[in-house]
N, C-alpha and C positions, 0 to 999 in steps of 0.2 A: 504494499499500500504506499502510495506517495504520503510524503508527511507536508507537503503544501495543500493548504487550504485556503480558498479566496476569502477577502476579508468582507467581501459581500456574503458570502454565507455565514461567516461569523456574526454580521451585524444583522442579517434577516433572522438569525438564531434567536439572538439576544431580544429582537423585538417580538418574538413570537412568545417566549415566556413571560415576559412583561406583558404580552397582551392577554395571555391565558391566565395570568395570576389575578388579574382583575375580576375574573368571573368564576373562580373555585374556592377563595376565601370567603368565608360568609359574615365575619365580624368586623371587617375592617370600616364599615360605614356605621358601626354602632360605638364607636369610640371617639374618644379626642385624640387627634392626631398631632405629634411634633416630630418634624422632619429635618434631615441633615443634621443631627445631633452628632457632636465632634467627640465628646467623652463619653466614659463607660457609663455613667449615670447622668440621671435628668431628674431636677426636683421639679415636680408640677405643683404650683402654686394652688393652695386653696383659700379664698379670703371669707372671713368669718361675717357674721351679720351685723349690722350697725342699728342704733337705736336713735330715732330722732329726738332731740330734748327742746323742751320750752324755752325760750330766752326773752326774759324781757328788754326792753329799750336799753337800759343803759350797762346791761352785764357782758362782760366778754362770752364768746361761743366756747360750749364746752365739746372737746373732739370726743368722737364715739370710741377712740381706741378699739379701733378694729383688729381682730386677732390675724395674724398671717401663718399659716401652717403648710407643711411641705410634705408632699408623698413623692419619695425616690423609686425611680424606676431604673432597674439595672440591666444593661444592655448585655445581650449574649450573642454569639456568633453561631450561627447554623448554616448546615451546607446541605446540598441535595445533589450529590454526585453520580456520575454513571459512566461506565466505559461502553465505548460502541465502536462499531466500524462502519457507520451507516454514511461518513463522508468520503467521498471519491475525489480524486485532482479534477476528472473531466467534468462530473458533475453531481449533483448533489440529490439524493434521494428523499425527494420533499416530504412523501407522505411519512416515512419515518421520523424525520428530523422532526414534523409536526407533533407527533405522539410523543416522542422524547420531550419536547418542548412542554407538552400539556401535563408530563409525568413530572417534570421539575417542578414547573409552576403549581401543581397539586400539592406537591410535599412542601413547598413553601408557604401556599395559602394556609393549609391545614395547621404547620407549625404557629403561623401568626394566630390562628383562632385559639390554638392551645394554650400559647400565652396569655392571651385573655381569659380564659377558663382558668387557667392555674392562680392567676390574680384574684379573680373573683373567690375562689377555692380558700386562697390565703387571708381573706378579710375578714372582719366580724362587723357585718351590717349593724345599724344602728337599731333597725325595727327587729321586731321579735321573729325567728324564721316562722313559717307556716308549715306545720307538724304535717306529716303524710297522712296521719290518721286512718290507716288503711284502704286509703282511695286513691286511683290514679289522678292525674291533673285533671281538673274540674273547673267550671265557670266560677264555682264559688271560691277557690282558692285565686283565680284571677281578679275576682273584686276584692278578695282579701289583700291582695298583694298592691293593688291599685290605692286602697284606702290606705294603706301602709305608706305609701309614698305621698300621697297628698298629704297626709299628717305631718312628713317631713319637711313640707314646703315644695314639694318636687312640681313642676310645672305638666303640663298635659303634652306638651309636643316632644319628640325625640324619646320617645318612651320605647325598650325594646323587651324582649322576652326569648331567653333561649332554653331548650328542651330538646328531648331525643326523640326518636321514633313512635316509643311506647307511651309517650305523653302526647303526641299527636292522637294517636288510638284514643286515648283517653278522652281529648277533647272533643274528636268527632262522634265520640259515642254520647255525648252530653247532649241533649235535645235543644238546650239553648243556644248551641253554638250551631245547630244544622237547622234549627226552626226558622222558617221565614218571619214567625210572630216577634223573633229576639234579634235576628240580623239579615243584613241584606246579602252578606257573602254566601254563595252556592257552594258551601264547604263540601258537600257529598258529592256533587257534580265535578269539581276540581280535584277532590281528593286532599287537600291542603288547606292551610288556614293563613293567610296572609297577614291579615290585621284583625282585631278585637279588642273592644274596650280600651283603645288607646294606644296598643301595644302591636308594635310589628314583629312578628314572629320569625325567628330561625330554628330550625329543627337539625339537630347534628346526628348523622349517623355514628354507627359503631365505628370506632377510628383507632389505629396502632398507636396513636400520639397519646390518648389517654380519652378524650372526650369528657363527656360530663362524669363526675364521680359517683360511682353507684355501690352500695354498701348493702349487702342481703336484700337486693331487690328495691331498696329505697334511692332514688334519683334526686342528686341535687340540683335544681335548675333556680334560675334567676330572672328577676324582673329588674331593670335597671334604667336609670336615664343616661344618655351618651357623656354629658358632664362628668359622671361618676368615675369613669374609667378613661384611663390615659395609656396611651401606647407611644414610647419615643422610640425613632428608627436611627441608625446611623446612615442606613441606605436601605431603600425600600428593598430591591432585589438586584443582583447582578449576576453576569454570567460570565464563564470563562470555557474556552475550549483550547485544550492543550495536547500534544503529541507526547504519547508515554512510550517511550524507545522498548523498553523492554517488555511491555504489553502488545507492541504492534498494533496500536488503536489510541483512539483519541478519547481524552477524559472530559465530558461536559459537565459542567458544574454550576449550580445555582447557589447563591449565597443571600443569606438575610442576617442583619444585625438589628436588634430589636429586643426591648423590655415593655413590660407591661405592671400597671400598678392601679390599686384603687385610690383615686383621688378623695371620694367624699364619699364615706361609709353610709351616708343618710341618703343616698341616692341609688340605692339598692335593696332588693329584698329576695332572703334565700326561700324559695318554695320547694317543699319536700312532696314526692308522690310514690306511692307504690307502683311499679310499674308491670306488675302481675296483676293487679286489681282490676 
C-alpha cells in the first residue's frame, strides 16, 4: 500500500466526522457550552440571588452582596482510533470512509453524552429525589419533577429530561401521554415522545460507555435546566490520519477534550423509576 494519502481525502474525512458528530450525540444541545478552553480546568460561575432593598431619600444605597460560586469542570482527553486500509493512493473508497467517519463520530458523541450523565450522577440536587415507588416513569413523576423545578425558581424554557428506553415504555403506557384528552402529541403513532409538560426528552439506549445508572432495575433519570449543567471543551473534535509502518495501515483517530460539571444543583431533579414495572 502506498504511504501517500492526498490532503483532499484527509480534509474530507475530517469534515465527515465533524458533520456526523453533530447528529449522533444527543445531549450537546441541552447544556451550557464553553468552547476553546486552553486550561485543564474551567470554572463555571454561579451568581447568587439578589434582594431589592427599600431606600429613603437621604440614605446611601445598600449593596446586595450577591454571592459568587464556582463549579469546576475538569477536562479529559478521549480518543476514538481505528486501523484501516480503506485509503488507497489512486482513489478513496468513499463508502467505507463514510462508515468509518460515522463510527468515530458516534464514539465521540456518546462519550460527550456520558460526560454529562456522569456529572449529573456526581451531583447532589437540592430538590428531594423522586423515588421509584415500584412504578415505571409516569406522568405523575413528570409533574413532581416540574413542580420541584418551579419551586427552585427554574423557568419554563430550556427544560430537558433524559431517560432510557424502558422509561419511554413507561410513558407510552401512561394514558395521559397517549390520550388526545391530555396531549396533542400523537405518541403512539410516532412511537416516541419529543416533548411533554415543557420538557424536551432524550432517550438513551444501552451503551458501553455506561449510559444512565441502573441498580437492581432502578433507573436514575434527570429533569434539568440547560443552565444547570456545563460542558467545557478544549476542542470539539479533531481527526488525524497517520501511516503506521509496522502495521502497513492507516490509523484514523478522532479526539475530544472536554469536561462536564453541574453548575447549579437547584436546576435539576433526580427521578427514579423501576424499568421492569
